[in-house]
FIKESE-272188 format. One line per field, with one value per residue (C-alpha): residue number from 1; x, y, z negated. Coordinates in steps of 0.02 Angstrom, whole numbers, plus 50000, padded with zeros to 5 digits. Layout:
% FIKESE-272188
drenmar = [NUM;...]
X = [X;...]
Y = [Y;...]
Z = [Z;...]
This chain:
% FIKESE-272188
drenmar = [1;2;3;4;5;6;7;8;9;10;11;12;13;14;15;16;17;18;19;20;21;22;23;24;25;26;27;28;29;30;31;32;33;34;35;36;37;38;39;40;41;42;43;44;45;46;47;48;49;50;51;52;53;54;55;56;57;58;59;60;61;62;63;64;65;66;67;68;69;70;71;72;73;74;75;76;77;78;79;80;81;82;83;84;85;86;87;88;89;90;91;92;93;94;95;96;97;98;99;100;101;102;103;104;105;106;107;108;109;110;111;112;113;114;115;116;117;118;119;120;121;122;123;124;125;126;127;128;129;130;131;132;133;134;135;136;137;138;139;140;141;142;143;144;145;146;147;148;149;150;151;152;153;154;155;156;157;158;159;160;161;162;163;164;165;166;167;168;169;170;171;172;173;174;175;176;177;178;179;180;181;182;183;184;185;186;187;188;189;190;191;192;193;194;195;196;197;198;199;200;201;202;203;204;205;206;207;208;209;210;211;212;213;214;215;216;217;218;219;220;221;222;223;224;225;226;227;228;229;230;231;232;233;234;235;236;237;238;239;240;241;242;243;244;245;246;247;248;249;250;251;252;253;254;255;256;257;258;259;260;261;262;263;264;265;266;267;268;269;270;271;272;273;274;275;276;277;278;279;280;281;282;283;284;285;286;287;288;289;290;291;292;293;294;295;296;297;298;299;300;301;302;303;304;305;306;307;308;309;310;311;312;313;314;315;316;317;318;319;320;321;322;323;324;325;326;327;328;329;330;331;332;333;334;335;336;337;338;339;340;341;342;343;344;345;346;347;348;349;350;351;352;353;354;355;356;357;358;359;360;361;362;363;364;365;366;367;368;369;370;371;372;373;374;375;376;377;378;379;380;381;382;383;384;385;386;387;388;389;390;391;392;393;394;395;396;397;398;399;400;401;402;403;404;405;406;407;408;409;410;411;412;413;414;415;416;417;418;419;420;421;422;423;424;425;426;427;428;429;430;431;432;433;434;435;436;437;438;439;440;441;442;443;444;445;446;447;448;449;450;451;452;453;454;455;456;457;458;459;460;461;462;463;464;465;466;467;468;469;470;471;472;473;474;475;476;477;478;479;480;481;482;483;484;485;486;487;488;489;490;491;492;493;494;495;496;497;498;499;500;501;502;503;504;505;506;507;508;509;510;511;512;513;514;515;516;517;518;519;520;521;522;523;524;525;526;527;528;529;530;531;532;533;534;535;536;537;538;539;540;541;542;543;544;545;546;547;548;549;550;551;552;553;554;555;556;557;558;559;560;561;562;563;564;565;566;567;568;569;570;571;572;573;574;575;576;577;578;579;580;581;582;583;584;585;586;587;588;589;590;591;592;593;594;595;596;597;598;599;600;601;602;603;604;605;606;607;608;609;610;611;612;613;614;615;616;617;618;619;620;621;622;623;624;625;626;627;628;629;630;631;632;633;634;635;636;637;638;639;640;641;642;643;644;645;646;647;648;649;650;651;652;653;654;655;656;657;658;659;660;661;662;663;664;665;666;667;668;669;670;671;672;673;674;675;676;677;678;679;680;681;682;683;684;685;686;687;688;689;690;691;692;693;694;695;696;697;698;699;700;701;702;703;704;705;706;707;708;709;710;711;712;713;714;715;716;717;718;719;720;721;722;723;724;725;726;727;728;729;730;731;732;733;734;735;736;737;738;739;740;741;742;743;744;745;746;747;748;749;750;751;752;753;754;755;756;757;758;759;760;761;762;763;764;765;766;767;768;769;770;771;772;773;774;775;776;777;778;779;780;781;782;783;784;785;786;787;788;789;790;791;792;793;794;795;796;797;798;799;800;801;802;803;804;805;806;807;808;809;810;811;812;813;814;815;816;817;818;819;820;821;822;823;824;825;826;827;828;829;830;831;832;833;834;835;836;837;838;839;840;841;842;843;844;845;846;847;848;849;850;851;852;853;854;855;856;857;858;859;860;861;862;863;864;865;866;867;868;869;870;871;872;873;874;875;876;877;878;879;880;881;882;883;884;885;886;887;888;889;890;891;892;893;894;895;896;897;898;899;900;901;902;903;904;905;906;907;908;909;910;911;912;913;914;915;916;917;918;919;920;921;922;923;924;925;926;927;928;929;930;931;932;933;934;935;936]
X = [51148;51136;51193;51342;51409;51531;51464;51518;51542;51476;51641;51586;51420;51507;51627;51483;51393;51554;51567;51386;51423;51581;51488;51354;51487;51561;51388;51342;51184;51171;51029;51060;50926;50966;50852;50836;50718;50676;50822;50958;51041;50964;50932;51109;51174;51060;51130;51307;51266;51203;51359;51475;51372;51386;51577;51577;51471;51310;51140;51030;50845;50772;50609;50547;50399;50260;50123;49993;50052;50053;49870;49916;49955;50133;50174;50358;50383;50305;50417;50571;50507;50435;50588;50691;50576;50511;50672;50676;50573;50555;50653;50753;50594;50520;50678;50674;50490;50530;50647;50634;50546;50406;50397;50376;50233;50150;50163;50082;49944;49910;49901;49769;49664;49662;49646;49681;49821;49893;49910;49997;50125;50152;50174;50306;50399;50386;50455;50597;50638;50643;50775;50871;50867;50922;51073;51122;51242;51304;51278;51118;51082;50903;50871;50710;50709;50569;50519;50404;50284;50298;50133;50109;50125;50292;50354;50305;50412;50562;50548;50525;50676;50782;50760;50813;50968;51101;51185;51135;51239;51109;51124;50959;50971;50814;50803;50663;50608;50598;50442;50292;50234;50321;50230;50221;50345;50461;50475;50514;50646;50726;50752;50780;50939;50963;50977;51113;51054;51137;51081;51154;51193;51165;51309;51429;51449;51613;51539;51388;51503;51586;51419;51356;51513;51487;51305;51317;51480;51559;51621;51486;51516;51537;51384;51281;51341;51300;51121;51100;51156;51037;50890;50916;50976;51122;50998;51084;50924;50843;51008;51007;50827;50879;51030;50920;50796;50934;50995;50820;50808;50975;51060;51247;51309;51475;51389;51375;51215;51130;51128;50991;50873;50908;50827;50661;50661;50583;50566;50380;50399;50534;50431;50279;50388;50470;50302;50234;50368;50320;50194;50018;50032;50188;50102;49950;50064;50163;49996;49938;50105;50101;49925;49969;50116;50302;50355;50191;50162;50186;50044;49925;49980;49964;49786;49744;49814;49719;49878;49905;50065;50157;50101;50154;50328;50354;50288;50401;50554;50503;50485;50653;50737;50658;50730;50556;50572;50734;50733;50825;50680;50543;50421;50389;50499;50512;50688;50642;50485;50486;50453;50306;50233;50249;50160;50019;50007;49999;49850;49735;49609;49471;49585;49675;49509;49455;49614;49597;49421;49474;49620;49503;49385;49524;49602;49434;49407;49583;49538;49677;49696;49568;49699;49766;49591;49545;49698;49619;49439;49491;49538;49399;49220;49077;48994;49155;49115;48949;49032;49152;49098;49140;49312;49351;49292;49402;49554;49515;49512;49688;49745;49674;49762;49923;49894;49853;49690;49706;49704;49576;49458;49482;49434;49282;49227;49233;49139;49001;48986;48951;48828;48768;48628;48740;48742;48872;48989;48967;49006;49169;49210;49177;49292;49431;49413;49421;49581;49655;49617;49477;49352;49226;49200;49199;49061;48948;48965;48951;48791;48719;48761;48686;48521;48516;48582;48525;48711;48767;48949;48914;48835;48984;49107;49014;49029;49217;49222;49122;49249;49389;49292;49203;49281;49229;49082;48994;49029;48958;48799;48781;48803;48681;48549;48580;48567;48405;48331;48394;48262;48290;48332;48482;48584;48545;48709;48696;48657;48803;48921;48865;48882;49060;49108;49030;49133;49293;49267;49218;49378;49479;49394;49438;49282;49173;49248;49103;48968;49078;49097;48908;48888;49015;48952;48795;48894;48986;48889;48922;48990;49119;49055;49079;49213;49102;49064;49250;49288;49163;49233;49414;49372;49277;49429;49538;49410;49401;49588;49593;49442;49513;49374;49395;49542;49462;49309;49422;49523;49361;49307;49478;49476;49306;49371;49525;49419;49563;49645;49490;49513;49690;49624;49499;49630;49761;49667;49688;49826;49696;49612;49783;49795;49630;49695;49852;49757;49650;49809;49882;49725;49735;49919;49882;49752;49885;49805;49978;49945;49809;49907;50060;49958;49884;50049;50136;49999;50005;50195;50185;50063;50159;50325;50248;50160;50165;50228;50359;50221;50124;50285;50319;50142;50160;50332;50255;50127;50266;50382;50236;50202;50385;50406;50258;50342;50511;50609;50729;50827;50671;50609;50775;50768;50584;50607;50755;50665;50508;50606;50715;50566;50483;50641;50629;50440;50361;50321;50134;50042;50035;50223;50265;50162;50256;50424;50374;50321;50478;50585;50492;50540;50717;50737;50664;50783;50934;50898;50889;51063;51126;51147;51075;51162;51091;50914;50935;51011;50862;50739;50845;50851;50663;50638;50758;50674;50498;50519;50377;50270;50097;50072;49980;49961;50117;50226;50151;50188;50374;50380;50378;50541;50617;50576;50656;50811;50822;50810;50947;51053;51029;50918;50759;50705;50697;50621;50476;50452;50442;50327;50207;50213;50156;50017;49959;49956;49858;49729;49705;49654;49536;49648;49731;49757;49882;49963;50033;50120;50176;50156;50295;50440;50353;50343;50523;50582;50483;50569;50741;50689;50629;50446;50396;50216;50186;50267;50153;49997;50054;50095;49925;49837;49932;49885;49702;49700;49792;49670;49525;49606;49635;49781;49908;50052;49994;49941;50108;50208;50100;50127;50316;50301;50201;50331;50462;50352;50288;50439;50330;50246;50385;50417;50231;50201;50349;50300;50125;50202;50304;50154;50048;50178;50206;50029;50068;50165;50280;50448;50550;50431;50436;50626;50624;50507;50615;50772;50685;50621;50792;50872;50734;50761;50949;50923;50804;50949;50859;51010;50963;50789;50863;50969;50830;50739;50905;50964;50799;50806;50978;50916;50763;50859;50986;50850;50761;50922;50919;51103;51060;50944;51067;51206;51097;51058;51240;51294;51160;51220;51402;51351;51288;51457;51399;51500;51378;51447;51494;51412;51537;51462;51525;51453;51271;51262;51395;51279;51163;50976;50977;51129;51048;50895;50994;51107;50955;50878;51041;51072;50897;50951;50885;50980;51029;50891;50760;50821;50816;50638;50580;50659;50621;50801;50925;51033;51184;51124;51109;51283;51356;51268;51336;51514;51506;51424;51564;51694;51611;51582;51757;51693;51727;51556;51374;51404;51473;51332;51218;51359;51418;51243;51204]
Y = [46482;46294;46187;46119;46292;46386;46498;46675;46823;46730;46708;46821;46729;46561;46617;46669;46504;46410;46513;46472;46287;46297;46388;46251;46118;46198;46189;46372;46370;46492;46562;46623;46707;46717;46854;46912;46924;46778;46712;46800;46635;46590;46410;46387;46453;46330;46190;46246;46252;46074;46015;46100;46023;45852;45870;45914;45766;45860;45780;45868;45910;46006;46076;46189;46308;46293;46418;46281;46197;46362;46325;46155;46151;46106;46073;46122;46032;45875;45887;45883;45738;45632;45654;45581;45428;45401;45331;45187;45030;44884;44881;45037;45137;45070;45117;45293;45311;45255;45405;45593;45582;45479;45605;45746;45658;45621;45802;45858;45730;45792;45969;45923;45843;46002;46173;46272;46401;46312;46151;46246;46309;46129;46069;46201;46147;45963;45999;46097;45943;45840;45959;45943;45753;45752;45859;45755;45641;45755;45935;45966;46076;46127;46217;46288;46359;46472;46504;46647;46507;46412;46382;46494;46357;46298;46479;46502;46348;46422;46577;46471;46365;46515;46586;46426;46357;46470;46325;46184;46115;46171;46280;46347;46418;46497;46564;46686;46832;46995;46985;47063;47129;47200;47080;46890;46754;46780;46966;46929;46805;46920;47063;46963;46982;46794;46789;46842;46906;46867;46981;46911;47053;47054;46989;47117;47128;47033;46892;46885;46872;46720;46643;46672;46592;46438;46425;46467;46378;46537;46705;46833;47001;47144;47229;47073;47057;47238;47214;47051;47135;47280;47168;47044;47170;47051;46915;46747;46652;46782;46802;46614;46624;46760;46662;46509;46613;46687;46510;46458;46603;46555;46717;46696;46770;46825;46934;47118;47136;47010;47147;47238;47088;47068;47234;47173;47015;47029;46876;46862;46875;46742;46623;46639;46613;46460;46382;46428;46322;46167;46034;46053;45903;45973;46140;46051;45946;46103;46186;46033;46019;46203;46188;46034;46120;46089;45909;45844;45662;45637;45514;45630;45777;45669;45622;45806;45847;45701;45613;45428;45344;45369;45549;45584;45515;45617;45776;45755;45735;45888;45994;45936;45974;46149;46181;46195;46041;45982;45798;45763;45685;45555;45699;45849;45988;46157;46221;46378;46445;46589;46465;46390;46565;46605;46444;46486;46661;46599;46484;46628;46631;46528;46385;46386;46374;46231;46133;46162;46095;45940;45916;45929;45800;45676;45697;45668;45512;45455;45487;45616;45718;45855;45991;45949;45942;46107;46194;46165;46196;46367;46413;46316;46370;46342;46171;46079;45945;45906;45900;46046;46137;45985;45961;46146;46141;45992;46074;46233;46139;46074;46246;46321;46186;46238;46422;46480;46569;46674;46530;46437;46587;46594;46409;46432;46586;46482;46344;46468;46514;46335;46318;46491;46425;46321;46418;46307;46333;46521;46509;46422;46562;46692;46604;46590;46774;46817;46718;46809;46979;47024;47060;47164;47031;46897;46983;46992;46803;46757;46859;46782;46609;46647;46691;46518;46421;46433;46432;46540;46513;46604;46750;46759;46748;46890;46993;46960;47025;47177;47209;47208;47325;47445;47411;47318;47430;47389;47205;47213;47297;47161;47021;47099;47109;46930;46869;46965;46886;46713;46585;46465;46484;46566;46406;46368;46311;46437;46580;46526;46534;46714;46760;46692;46790;46948;46923;46902;47061;47161;47102;47210;47370;47450;47562;47404;47326;47368;47302;47153;47115;47114;47011;46879;46872;46791;46641;46608;46446;46367;46189;46213;46068;46145;46251;46407;46384;46363;46521;46619;46547;46582;46764;46773;46712;46843;46976;46919;46934;47108;47169;47100;46981;46844;46738;46573;46608;46655;46494;46393;46476;46451;46263;46243;46336;46228;46074;45953;45987;46000;46187;46158;46025;46154;46288;46198;46228;46418;46534;46655;46519;46471;46650;46625;46461;46551;46690;46559;46471;46636;46678;46508;46534;46711;46637;46518;46368;46304;46117;46114;46238;46126;45979;46086;46152;45984;45902;46044;46028;45842;45875;46023;45933;45785;45888;46074;46233;46357;46481;46347;46294;46476;46495;46341;46403;46571;46483;46378;46525;46622;46469;46443;46624;46606;46455;46540;46426;46552;46422;46360;46537;46575;46419;46438;46622;46588;46441;46541;46685;46570;46477;46631;46730;46688;46721;46871;47007;46975;47039;46867;46844;47016;46977;46813;46900;47039;46913;46809;46967;47023;46863;46858;47025;46958;46808;46914;47033;46884;46835;47012;47036;47212;47242;47079;47128;47300;47226;47106;47251;47360;47220;47200;47387;47394;47250;47318;47504;47519;47376;47396;47441;47304;47240;47132;47270;47398;47286;47304;47468;47371;47271;47435;47513;47365;47380;47566;47525;47394;47521;47651;47770;47795;47944;47838;47694;47803;47869;47695;47632;47777;47741;47566;47642;47755;47609;47500;47632;47686;47505;47506;47385;47392;47213;47176;47044;47191;47272;47442;47511;47401;47485;47654;47644;47586;47726;47851;47786;47811;47988;48034;48035;47923;47980;47946;47774;47732;47778;47670;47522;47530;47538;47381;47289;47335;47269;47112;47073;47104;46979;46858;46754;46720;46766;46943;46974;46914;47019;47174;47154;47153;47314;47400;47348;47445;47602;47584;47581;47585;47418;47340;47184;47144;47165;47059;46924;46923;46920;46767;46678;46720;46664;46500;46454;46502;46412;46564;46500;46650;46776;46682;46689;46876;46903;46790;46887;47051;46991;46931;47098;47192;47086;47116;47302;47290;47205;47040;46949;46773;46789;46854;46699;46572;46675;46721;46541;46487;46631;46573;46396;46451;46580;46447;46325;46457;46514;46696;46740;46921;46871;46741;46868;46989;46854;46799;46978;46997;46839;46894;47057;46945;46858;46696;46621;46540;46431;46531;46472;46395;46351;46179;46032;46053;46226;46290;46264;46394;46359;46306;46195;46111;46073;45997;45901;45825;45769;45696;45606;45528;45444;45567;45581;45754;45751;45706;45846;45968;45921;45937;46108;46175;46210;46134;45983;46097;46204;46047;45992;46162;46156;45982;46037;46174;46059;45926;46063;46137;45967;45904;45750;45667;45629;45582;45420;45518;45645;45555;45535;45715;45783;45677]
Z = [55519;55508;55363;55461;55502;55387;55251;55298;55185;55034;54942;54798;54780;54782;54648;54536;54571;54521;54362;54324;54340;54238;54099;54096;54096;53938;53854;53884;53985;54132;54237;54414;54518;54704;54772;54949;55097;55212;55311;55217;55165;54996;55044;55105;54938;54847;54954;54918;54731;54735;54827;54701;54557;54633;54643;54458;54405;54361;54356;54480;54488;54632;54695;54833;54818;54945;54983;54987;54829;54735;54693;54619;54431;54388;54572;54562;54397;54465;54617;54505;54399;54541;54651;54511;54505;54682;54755;54632;54609;54490;54328;54368;54394;54231;54137;54207;54162;53985;53966;53992;54162;54087;53942;54067;54161;53993;53941;54105;54085;53906;53971;54100;53963;53856;53941;53781;53773;53622;53724;53861;53734;53674;53853;53892;53735;53780;53953;53874;53774;53935;54001;53834;53847;54030;53988;53838;53934;54072;54129;54223;54373;54409;54574;54637;54814;54880;54700;54759;54810;54647;54554;54406;54272;54342;54354;54171;54130;54220;54112;53955;53999;54042;53868;53781;53871;53799;53704;53822;53967;54097;54251;54315;54492;54565;54743;54779;54886;54790;54677;54758;54589;54437;54325;54316;54272;54424;54394;54211;54261;54387;54265;54105;54007;54014;54204;54322;54491;54656;54798;54962;55080;55269;55372;55440;55633;55625;55520;55634;55783;55705;55664;55842;55913;55804;55851;56038;56075;56149;56093;56121;56205;56079;56155;56128;55946;55914;55981;55887;55726;55755;55800;55654;55526;55490;55437;55477;55513;55623;55718;55751;55815;55938;55997;56028;56128;56234;56271;56316;56436;56513;56460;56424;56264;56338;56468;56412;56514;56399;56265;56357;56334;56149;56104;56178;56073;55899;55787;55811;56001;55996;55892;56005;56158;56083;56040;56212;56294;56195;56250;56188;56073;55993;55962;55884;55771;55718;55670;55574;55482;55441;55370;55265;55184;55158;55182;55252;55294;55485;55500;55409;55516;55673;55625;55593;55766;55848;55905;55919;55864;56032;56052;55871;55901;56058;55974;55825;55938;56037;55881;55814;55982;55982;55809;55731;55619;55536;55580;55416;55322;55336;55314;55426;55360;55449;55478;55380;55291;55417;55559;55466;55433;55618;55664;55546;55611;55790;55747;55703;55558;55638;55693;55526;55429;55543;55511;55323;55333;55426;55304;55154;55228;55268;55098;55015;55116;55061;54877;54861;54698;54675;54671;54842;54917;54832;54905;55076;55025;54963;55143;55231;55275;55154;55171;55216;55086;55005;54834;54863;54705;54596;54678;54655;54474;54435;54510;54414;54252;54284;54327;54168;54068;54154;54113;54290;54258;54413;54539;54430;54440;54631;54644;54528;54622;54783;54694;54645;54828;54863;54720;54660;54550;54434;54273;54192;54340;54328;54142;54180;54304;54170;54046;54174;54219;54034;54010;54159;54084;54203;54065;54162;54299;54164;54067;54220;54251;54069;54050;54207;54142;53973;54057;54130;53980;53797;53741;53598;53645;53809;53720;53603;53748;53836;53677;53678;53856;53802;53664;53795;53909;53789;53622;53465;53419;53581;53552;53375;53438;53572;53447;53321;53455;53510;53328;53301;53460;53417;53376;53234;53047;52967;52970;53156;53235;53379;53260;53150;53300;53338;53155;53152;53308;53234;53073;53172;53271;53116;53032;53155;53097;52928;52931;52952;52794;52680;52797;52843;52659;52632;52788;52734;52555;52619;52670;52505;52478;52650;52633;52773;52876;53049;53132;53126;52944;52908;53007;52902;52742;52792;52828;52663;52570;52653;52616;52434;52416;52493;52391;52231;52189;52059;52116;52058;52167;52315;52291;52297;52456;52536;52489;52575;52727;52740;52709;52676;52842;52952;52978;53040;53163;53225;53239;53342;53501;53486;53425;53360;53261;53189;53124;53035;52962;52901;52811;52722;52660;52604;52505;52419;52375;52312;52195;52126;52211;52255;52238;52369;52475;52473;52529;52669;52738;52725;52827;52952;52965;53003;53142;53216;53209;53301;53434;53416;53494;53428;53382;53285;53200;53151;53080;52971;52917;52871;52762;52685;52644;52563;52456;52412;52366;52248;52170;52165;52280;52358;52458;52543;52574;52659;52768;52813;52856;52967;53050;53076;53156;53264;53331;53405;53446;53633;53642;53724;53596;53588;53432;53349;53379;53310;53156;53131;53151;53030;52896;52917;52907;52752;52659;52729;52643;52481;52481;52524;52378;52259;52319;52295;52480;52496;52663;52733;52683;52763;52921;52941;52934;53047;53175;53171;53190;53340;53428;53400;53407;53531;53461;53389;53207;53116;52938;52932;53005;52885;52735;52772;52675;52515;52545;52609;52441;52350;52457;52417;52229;52245;52336;52198;52298;52197;52300;52457;52358;52302;52477;52552;52413;52446;52633;52586;52480;52620;52744;52623;52577;52759;52792;52643;52549;52377;52317;52179;52294;52396;52246;52308;52131;52066;52164;52151;51961;51946;52058;51951;51795;51872;51925;51751;51799;51653;51646;51829;51810;51665;51765;51910;51797;51711;51878;51934;51778;51795;51973;51922;51782;51903;52025;51879;51946;51809;51922;51961;51780;51711;51837;51803;51615;51645;51749;51614;51486;51584;51584;51405;51288;51129;51172;51273;51168;51148;51334;51384;51259;51335;51512;51471;51392;51543;51672;51574;51634;51815;51954;51977;51907;51971;51897;51732;51739;51764;51618;51510;51551;51527;51356;51305;51352;51259;51102;51112;51124;50974;50879;50867;50933;50880;50954;51116;51153;51191;51324;51406;51411;51482;51606;51663;51692;51788;51892;51936;51982;52091;52173;52113;52086;52045;51904;51838;51836;51735;51607;51593;51562;51427;51340;51351;51267;51125;51116;51205;51346;51467;51602;51758;51917;52040;52208;52253;52348;52393;52312;52432;52581;52654;52652;52834;52809;52660;52760;52903;52779;52692;52855;52917;52752;52769;52927;53058;53220;53283;53412;53280;53167;53312;53355;53176;53150;53327;53367;53493;53462;53482;53337;53228;53285;53237;53067;53032;53075;52945;52820;52835;52811;52656;52579;52624;52709;52878;52941;52917;52825;52678;52669;52545;52419;52440;52418;52263]
């Protein structure tokens, strides 16, 4: 019923709300979704939640969804932020804006300036950090009522936040009607494992009787209560509406005969009757307020209703007295969204459209923001404003930046109605439709726009739409035709854009590999001066790696593609482009171009840590761990892999995210095997398999057969090892790939040796060496020589000696250590005991430096067999820390605060705090001031 009346039959809900707040107060974030139909009591529960949070000393942010504002980007988020600022002035306001609230507004402004999907991801992460900061001094409650009307971008933020508050003192309470669709952010939130759902039930007849007595001032007759319960379905708000109507009709609640009248009163009948009893000015003001949305300005609504100041005052008092408006705010607030919906329905479509048109004109005259004007233009007749198309276009740009392509497309479609001959406007509509997954509609508009504009980007975008509708073959044909018909020379900028798009699409198709290779080979001499040139060069570098071209040539191409960081600057506007950047870096690393690759990833890390998204961070971490594995830095591989995985753990399982998780898991297994943790390696792969059982099969997931084969070897199961290695072979060959950098032959040959199939092992090892020599990178050649040494006993010493010499010239310290240990063991077996000692001692030093405890143990045992007593490794001080702990310890010792460390590593401050607690215990110190000394 009303806010001042007791809450009935909600004891269970209030207990769960209290538990939610207690959990947040203990630092364990909690998400509560209150779901139910209109009038069931969701708003009252939200109010009770805020009251309980206030008693417990929580900070509080609140917002209310609004049907009109659902077309305004970040509307709910801005409500939260602006409410925390608007009640202050002067120095207090400036101080607030200098903190998290100002950060939030800055993030939203940055999002409006860049409509890319990558910028949206960064904005979501920046807003999450605002919530982290606001909860740093006291627990925080965030409530969103009527979330079913929240704008899409704000709803996306609620989902993003819900997945990342587990170790933050934040309670997120969202009240919503049941989602109308099974997709979308609210549906995700409602069924997510992070959220607890509250489903308020209808009141029982006895509870309704108590509520009616409190509202009507008398005990109702049982017959009346029964009819009220039947008519309202136990809905508290609808019951109150019926009670008010009975009072207006002069029908006493304690008279049994009143029950007969209740059955004839439905909610819509009651609302119309209530409005019909109001003065005409009050009805006009109610209509104007309903059109303007929740919390409308009374003067603006009065102007829209053609009321002067006196008439406005009287109309407001009348609406408050009739229980249409609340009277609890300086703005016009309906007592319930159902009342506003009834007012809008009573207006009729023509009157509503007319009021929206007037509202749009008045807002335009008042220089209101474009999104607010556009919300009315979308529901007003054509021709309402002479510049309607431009206003709608500006609002759509902001919506695209906020990730709401659906509403943006609706605005742009409306703008095209205003100005159908504007090809550029139609192109924007096509792009918005494409982002929203409506490829067939997008293609029609993009093609129409391309007919009016000589823009290669539009032709390429239309081809992308064709790929979504008809598949890549049709898109390739469309692009080839466009290229043939394109005027200008082979290096024309427009032609180059089409060629780049053609190359990208062909890269998805294994059977197009040969023609794609010939196509890309024609661009080997490009200087890399434009984004399209860099894309072609990046794909050419990847192709060169996969087709086993000369590694020095591939490295040169990759360097031109990366262009001293220019490629990364191009890529940060698009997740797909970031993938292209990543494969170019991997090609450079695989060609032993580690110095340039290190410079590239360090530059990328600085930029992503300053202003990046979790997915971008994970991509840079993937590049870094690939580089560190090449160099043999196991501790860094461990830390980068864990960081890459943690950053995208809460993300939706999109193909790019699955690929990043697969790569991180791959290297987590590598690092675990070097530590001798076979179970840990197997567990990491099993976890990935369980989480992505129904996921798509793609290159990074297929490459996981190789670490599975290594795990099987370490576990003493050569049969399974050979099976997994051959599954890797089949996956590679099916894709038309067989590079030495995906070395399935290595575990296969080792498994064959253990199974007694020496001849087969020898064939595999010789094939691997031939491929490695063709590739030409010292690392692959040295590793392949070592493998052949295992299979060719007659030439083992010579092959291992050559392997060591080759790896001495490479950056691969771990691979050199392995060859040194193998050489030492081979010399010992050959009874050349003195000759064996030096490579074994060097192998121990390098294995220790790299962090490979398994290899070090092997070398120590070989030296002990020679009678030497090498120093046993005792993990103390810095060496006792895990890779992630070492990273946090180093940053803390350098003077970084917990928050700064958390931002750099894309984790929460609580995670940093937990790491530091373990670090202090392991190092036997009392706090941060002693870290530098303990780590020295």
